[in-house]
ROSE-4610 file (N, C-alpha, C; in Angstrom, 1 decimal, always signed):
// ROSE-4610
residu = [X/X/X/X/X/X/X/X/X/X/X/X/X/X/X/X/X/X/X/X/X/X/X/X/X/X/X/X/X/X/X/X/X/X/X/X/X/X/X/X/X/X/X/X/X/X/X/X/X/X/X/X/X/X/X/X/X/X/X/X/X/X/X/X/X/X/X/X/X/X/X/X/X/X/X/X/X/X/X/X/X/X/X/X/X/X/X/X/X/X/X/X/X/X/X/X/X/X/X/X/X/X/X/X/X/X/X/X/X/X/X/X/X/X/X/X/X/X/X/X/X/X/X/X/X/X/X/X/X/X/X/X/X/X/X/X/X/X/X/X/X/X/X/X/X/X/X/X/X/X/X/X/X/X/X/X/X/X/X/X/X/X/X/X/X/X/X/X/X/X/X/X/X/X/X/X/X/X/X/X/X/X/X/X/X/X/X/X/X/X/X/X/X/X/X/X/X/X/X/X/X/X/X/X/X/X/X/X/X/X/X/X/X/X/X/X/X/X/X/X/X/X/X/X/X/X/X/X/X/X/X/X/X/X/X/X/X/X/X/X/X/X/X/X/X/X/X/X/X/X/X/X/X/X/X/X/X/X/X/X/X/X/X/X/X/X/X]
num = [1/1/1/2/2/2/3/3/3/4/4/4/5/5/5/6/6/6/7/7/7/8/8/8/9/9/9/10/10/10/11/11/11/12/12/12/13/13/13/14/14/14/15/15/15/16/16/16/17/17/17/18/18/18/19/19/19/20/20/20/21/21/21/22/22/22/23/23/23/24/24/24/25/25/25/26/26/26/27/27/27/28/28/28/29/29/29/30/30/30/31/31/31/32/32/32/33/33/33/34/34/34/35/35/35/36/36/36/37/37/37/38/38/38/39/39/39/40/40/40/41/41/41/42/42/42/43/43/43/44/44/44/45/45/45/46/46/46/47/47/47/48/48/48/49/49/49/50/50/50/51/51/51/52/52/52/53/53/53/54/54/54/55/55/55/56/56/56/57/57/57/58/58/58/59/59/59/60/60/60/61/61/61/62/62/62/63/63/63/64/64/64/65/65/65/66/66/66/67/67/67/68/68/68/69/69/69/70/70/70/71/71/71/72/72/72/73/73/73/74/74/74/75/75/75/76/76/76/77/77/77/78/78/78/79/79/79/80/80/80/81/81/81/82/82/82/83/83/83/84/84/84/85/85/85/86/86/86/87/87/87/88/88/88/89/89/89]
x = [+0.8/+0.0/+0.8/+1.9/+2.7/+3.3/+3.7/+4.3/+3.3/+2.1/+1.1/+1.0/+1.0/+0.9/+2.1/+3.3/+4.5/+4.4/+3.9/+3.8/+2.7/+1.7/+0.6/+1.1/+2.0/+2.5/+3.0/+3.7/+4.3/+3.3/+2.1/+1.2/+0.4/+0.6/-0.2/+0.7/+0.1/+0.9/+0.6/+1.1/+1.1/-0.4/-1.3/-2.7/-3.5/-2.8/-3.5/-4.2/-3.9/-4.5/-3.5/-4.1/-3.3/-2.7/-1.4/-0.7/-0.8/-0.9/-1.1/+0.3/+0.1/+1.3/+2.0/+1.1/+1.6/+2.5/+2.2/+3.0/+4.4/+4.5/+5.8/+6.5/+5.8/+6.5/+7.1/+6.4/+6.9/+8.1/+8.0/+9.1/+10.3/+10.1/+11.3/+11.9/+11.0/+11.5/+12.3/+11.8/+12.5/+13.8/+14.0/+15.2/+16.0/+15.7/+16.3/+17.8/+18.4/+19.9/+20.4/+19.7/+20.1/+19.7/+18.5/+18.0/+18.7/+19.1/+19.8/+21.1/+21.8/+23.0/+22.8/+21.8/+21.4/+20.9/+20.1/+19.5/+20.4/+21.4/+22.4/+23.2/+24.0/+24.9/+26.2/+26.3/+27.5/+28.1/+27.3/+27.8/+27.6/+27.0/+26.7/+25.5/+25.6/+24.4/+23.7/+22.5/+21.7/+22.5/+23.1/+23.9/+25.1/+25.7/+26.8/+26.3/+25.2/+24.6/+24.2/+23.6/+23.2/+24.4/+25.6/+26.8/+27.5/+27.1/+27.8/+27.2/+28.1/+27.5/+27.0/+26.4/+25.8/+26.8/+28.0/+29.0/+29.4/+29.6/+30.0/+28.9/+27.6/+26.5/+26.5/+26.6/+26.6/+27.8/+29.0/+30.1/+29.9/+29.3/+29.1/+28.1/+27.1/+26.1/+26.8/+27.7/+28.4/+29.3/+29.9/+30.7/+29.9/+28.7/+27.7/+27.3/+27.1/+26.8/+27.9/+29.1/+30.3/+30.4/+30.1/+30.2/+29.1/+27.9/+26.8/+27.1/+27.7/+28.1/+29.2/+30.1/+31.2/+30.6/+29.6/+29.0/+28.2/+27.5/+26.8/+27.7/+28.8/+29.8/+30.4/+30.6/+31.1/+30.1/+28.9/+27.8/+27.6/+27.7/+27.6/+28.8/+30.0/+31.1/+31.0/+30.6/+30.4/+29.4/+28.3/+27.2/+27.8/+28.6/+29.1/+30.1/+30.9/+31.9/+31.1/+30.0/+29.2/+28.7/+28.2/+27.7/+28.8/+30.0/+31.2/+31.6/+31.3/+31.7/+30.7/+29.6/+28.5/+27.2/+27.0/+25.7/+25.6/+24.4/+24.1/+24.4/+24.7/+24.9/+23.9]
y = [-1.2/+0.0/+1.3/+1.4/+2.6/+2.9/+1.8/+2.0/+2.7/+2.3/+2.9/+4.4/+4.7/+6.1/+6.9/+6.4/+7.1/+7.3/+6.4/+6.6/+7.6/+7.7/+8.7/+10.1/+10.2/+11.4/+12.3/+11.8/+12.5/+12.8/+12.3/+12.5/+13.8/+14.6/+15.8/+17.0/+18.1/+19.4/+20.1/+21.3/+22.1/+22.5/+22.5/+22.8/+21.6/+20.4/+19.2/+18.5/+19.0/+18.4/+17.4/+16.3/+15.3/+15.7/+15.5/+15.8/+14.6/+14.9/+13.9/+13.2/+12.1/+11.4/+12.3/+13.0/+14.0/+15.0/+15.5/+16.5/+16.0/+14.7/+14.2/+13.8/+13.4/+13.1/+14.3/+15.5/+16.7/+17.2/+17.0/+17.4/+16.6/+15.3/+14.4/+14.8/+15.2/+15.7/+17.0/+17.9/+19.2/+19.0/+17.9/+17.6/+16.4/+16.1/+14.9/+14.9/+16.1/+16.2/+15.6/+15.7/+15.1/+13.6/+13.3/+11.9/+11.0/+11.5/+10.7/+10.1/+10.9/+10.4/+9.3/+9.6/+8.6/+7.3/+7.4/+6.2/+5.4/+6.0/+5.4/+4.4/+3.6/+2.6/+3.3/+4.6/+5.3/+5.1/+4.7/+4.5/+5.8/+6.8/+8.0/+7.8/+8.0/+7.8/+9.1/+9.0/+10.2/+11.2/+10.7/+11.5/+12.2/+11.4/+12.0/+13.1/+12.9/+13.9/+15.2/+14.9/+16.1/+16.9/+16.3/+17.0/+17.7/+17.4/+18.1/+19.4/+20.3/+21.6/+21.4/+22.4/+22.3/+22.0/+22.6/+22.4/+20.9/+20.3/+18.9/+18.0/+18.4/+17.6/+17.6/+18.8/+19.0/+18.2/+18.3/+17.6/+16.1/+15.6/+14.2/+13.7/+14.5/+14.2/+14.2/+15.1/+15.1/+13.8/+13.4/+12.2/+11.0/+11.0/+9.9/+9.8/+11.0/+11.0/+10.4/+10.7/+10.2/+8.7/+8.2/+6.8/+6.0/+6.6/+6.0/+6.0/+7.1/+7.1/+6.0/+5.9/+4.9/+3.5/+3.2/+1.9/+1.6/+2.6/+2.4/+2.1/+2.8/+2.5/+1.1/+0.7/-0.7/-1.7/-1.5/-2.4/-2.5/-1.3/-1.3/-2.0/-1.8/-2.5/-4.0/-4.4/-5.9/-6.5/-5.7/-6.2/-6.3/-5.3/-5.3/-6.5/-6.8/-7.9/-9.2/-9.3/-10.6/-10.8/-9.7/-9.8/-10.2/-9.7/-10.0/-11.5/-12.0/-13.4/-14.4/-14.0/-14.9/-14.8/-13.7/-13.5/-14.0/-14.1/-14.6/-16.0/-16.3/-17.8/-18.2]
z = [+0.0/+0.0/+0.0/+0.8/+0.8/-0.6/-1.3/-2.6/-3.6/-3.6/-4.4/-4.1/-2.8/-2.4/-2.9/-2.9/-3.4/-4.9/-5.6/-7.1/-7.3/-6.6/-6.7/-6.3/-5.4/-4.9/-6.0/-7.0/-8.1/-9.3/-9.2/-10.3/-10.2/-9.2/-9.0/-9.1/-9.6/-9.6/-8.3/-8.2/-7.0/-6.6/-7.6/-7.3/-7.0/-6.9/-6.6/-7.8/-9.0/-10.2/-10.7/-11.2/-11.8/-13.1/-13.2/-14.5/-15.5/-16.7/-17.7/-18.2/-18.8/-19.4/-20.4/-21.2/-22.2/-21.6/-20.4/-19.7/-19.5/-18.9/-18.7/-19.9/-21.0/-22.2/-22.8/-22.7/-23.2/-22.4/-21.1/-20.2/-20.5/-20.8/-21.2/-22.5/-23.5/-24.8/-24.6/-23.7/-23.5/-22.9/-22.1/-21.4/-22.0/-23.3/-23.9/-23.8/-24.0/-24.0/-22.7/-21.6/-20.3/-20.2/-20.5/-20.4/-21.4/-22.5/-23.5/-23.0/-22.2/-21.6/-20.5/-19.7/-18.6/-19.2/-20.2/-20.8/-21.7/-22.2/-23.1/-22.4/-23.1/-22.5/-22.3/-22.1/-21.9/-20.6/-19.6/-18.2/-17.4/-18.0/-17.2/-16.4/-15.1/-14.2/-14.1/-13.5/-13.2/-12.4/-11.4/-10.5/-11.2/-12.1/-12.9/-13.8/-14.5/-15.3/-14.6/-13.4/-12.5/-12.1/-12.0/-11.5/-12.7/-13.9/-15.1/-15.3/-15.9/-16.3/-17.8/-18.3/-19.6/-20.7/-20.6/-21.6/-21.6/-20.4/-20.3/-20.9/-20.6/-21.1/-22.6/-23.2/-24.6/-25.3/-24.7/-25.2/-25.1/-24.0/-23.9/-24.9/-25.2/-26.3/-27.6/-27.9/-29.2/-29.3/-28.2/-28.2/-28.4/-27.8/-28.0/-29.5/-30.1/-31.5/-32.4/-32.0/-32.8/-32.6/-31.4/-31.1/-31.9/-32.0/-32.7/-34.2/-34.7/-36.2/-36.4/-35.6/-35.8/-35.7/-34.8/-34.8/-36.0/-36.6/-37.8/-39.0/-39.0/-40.1/-40.0/-38.7/-38.5/-38.9/-38.6/-39.0/-40.5/-41.2/-42.6/-43.3/-42.7/-43.2/-43.1/-41.9/-41.7/-42.6/-42.8/-43.7/-45.2/-45.6/-46.9/-47.1/-46.0/-46.1/-46.2/-45.5/-45.6/-47.0/-47.7/-49.0/-50.0/-49.8/-50.7/-50.5/-49.3/-49.0/-49.4/-50.0/-50.4/-49.7/-49.1/-48.5/-47.0/-46.6/-45.2/-45.0/-43.8/-43.5/-42.5]
């Protein structure tokens, strides 16, 4: 029972009105630069991200973009090599 109370505690705004899922989705979109780091496999925790300044967060996002680009290139190269060797196995 207390667990249900705790989850309900955060569903209301300061006027006591329940906030919608769309409200939280928009808030997550607005702060995606922060959540992207936390949710990625980069190893950056919520606490780590909270302790970063904006420049560090933006740099970490740029580094994550580079990592993703490199992974895509590696996947395309592996796919191309498989085709050259005779297709799928």
